C-alpha positions in Angstrom: -73.5 77.3 39.4 -71.7 74.0 39.4 -74.0 71.0 39.6 -71.9 69.0 42.2 -72.1 72.0 44.6 -75.9 72.0 44.2 -76.0 68.2 44.7 -74.1 68.7 48.0 -76.8 71.1 49.3 -79.6 68.5 48.9 -78.3 65.8 51.3 -77.0 68.4 53.8 -80.5 70.0 53.9 -82.2 66.7 54.3 -79.9 65.7 57.1 -80.4 69.0 58.9 -84.2 68.5 58.5 -84.0 65.0 59.9 -81.8 66.1 62.8 -84.2 69.0 63.7 -86.9 66.6 65.0 -84.9 65.1 67.9 -82.9 68.3 68.6 -85.8 70.8 68.6 -88.5 68.8 70.3 -91.2 71.5 70.4 -93.2 72.8 67.5 -93.0 71.8 63.9 -95.4 70.2 61.5 -93.8 66.7 61.2 -90.9 65.0 59.6 -91.8 65.9 56.0 -92.1 69.6 56.8 -88.8 69.5 58.7 -87.1 67.9 55.7 -88.6 70.5 53.3 -87.6 73.3 55.6 -84.1 71.9 55.9 -83.8 71.6 52.2 -85.0 75.1 51.6 -82.6 76.5 54.3 -79.6 74.6 52.8 -80.4 76.1 49.4 -80.6 79.6 51.0 -77.3 79.1 52.9 -75.6 77.7 49.8 -76.8 80.6 47.7 -75.4 83.1 50.1 -72.0 81.5 49.5 -72.5 81.9 45.8 -73.7 85.5 46.2 -70.5 86.4 48.0 -68.5 84.4 45.3 -66.7 82.3 47.9 -68.1 78.8 47.2 -65.2 77.4 45.3 -62.5 79.0 47.5 -63.7 77.9 50.9 -63.8 74.1 50.2 -66.4 71.4 50.8 -66.3 71.2 54.6 -66.9 74.9 55.0 -69.7 74.8 52.4 -71.3 71.9 54.2 -71.3 73.9 57.5 -72.7 76.9 55.7 -75.6 75.0 54.2 -76.2 73.2 57.5 -76.4 76.6 59.3 -78.8 77.9 56.7 -81.0 74.8 57.1 -80.9 75.0 60.9 -81.7 78.7 60.8 -84.9 78.2 58.7 -86.0 75.4 60.9 -85.3 77.3 64.1 -87.2 80.3 62.6 -90.2 78.2 61.9 -90.2 76.8 65.4 -89.9 80.3 66.9 -92.7 81.5 64.6 -95.0 78.7 65.7 -94.3 79.2 69.4 -95.0 83.0 69.2 -97.9 83.1 66.7 
């Protein structure tokens, strides 16, 4: 894995976690938990790009969208789990 690609996942995940609070108003465990979930989700989304060996061919914008979707998915899953548990 290339280090610059990994370093792109970190800010995208933190941004997704920060945006989750105002966008998804219900549930959650606070800002720190949202940032951690966003970071974990962005790593998962980025790793999926690496598993399919497409990370270098798709370009930075597409990679950012993929990591953001991964982060938002983890945060939405946590919100859903809290609401239905």
